[in-house]
N, C-alpha and C positions, 0 to 999 in steps of 0.2 A: 627544557621542554615542558610545556604546561599539562595539566591533567586532562584538558580536552583533547589535546593532540594524542595522548596515550590511549584514551577512549576510542578516538578515531582509528588508530592503528589496530586496535583490537577488532573493531568492526571490519577492517580490511581483511583480517585473518579468517573471519567467519565465512566469507565468500558470497553466498547468494544474497545476503541481506546487507552487503557492503555498499557504501555510497561512493559514487565516483568522485575522484579528486582532480583538481586542477594541477597544472605543472608545479605550482608552489607546494603542493602536498596538502593543501587545505580543501575541505569539501566545497563543491560549488554551491553558491546560493540557490536555494530552491531545488536542490537535488534530492531532498527527503521526499518519500512518497506522500501524496496529498492525503490519503486515507490509509489507515493501518490495515495490515493484512487481516487482523482479527475482526475488523468491521466488515470486511468483504465476506469472511467465513460466517458471521452472524447473519448477514443479509441472505446468503445462499441457504443457511439453515431455516430461516423464516420462510422463504419461498418454498423450500421443501415440505414444510408443514402446511403449505397451502394458503398462507397469508396473501392477500391481494398486493399487487405491485405498488399500487398508489399508497396503501397503508404502510408498507415497508419503507418506501421512499419518504414519506412524511416522517416516520419514526426516527430515521436516520439522517434527515435533512439532506437527502440526496435527490437527484433528477431521476424521474421514472425511467428514462431511456438508460441511464447507468444501471440502475437495479435490474432492468430487463436484460441488459448485456451481461452482467455478472451472473444472472440466473441461467443464461444460455451457456456460459462457459462452465458453470458448475463448481468453480473453485478460484482461488486467487491465482492470477497469471500476471507475473511481473512484465512490464514493458521492455521490449528489446532496446538495447543501447543503440544510439544514433551513431 
């Protein structure tokens, strides 16, 4: 077993942050989140300070609609599994 597989198994044990696996046991290509949870938290904090949506979107290279949606949610919310 390679070290990558061991790290993947540890991620499975964590639960909420686990990456879905294909039947082969390997992570699906593209299964990793596109944006880290910490970035979402930073965006929400910036909006909480009253920074304009357009400014925050530019600073994090995100679409304004994405920043607006994250601001409405108020926190990181993982997508539901399909």
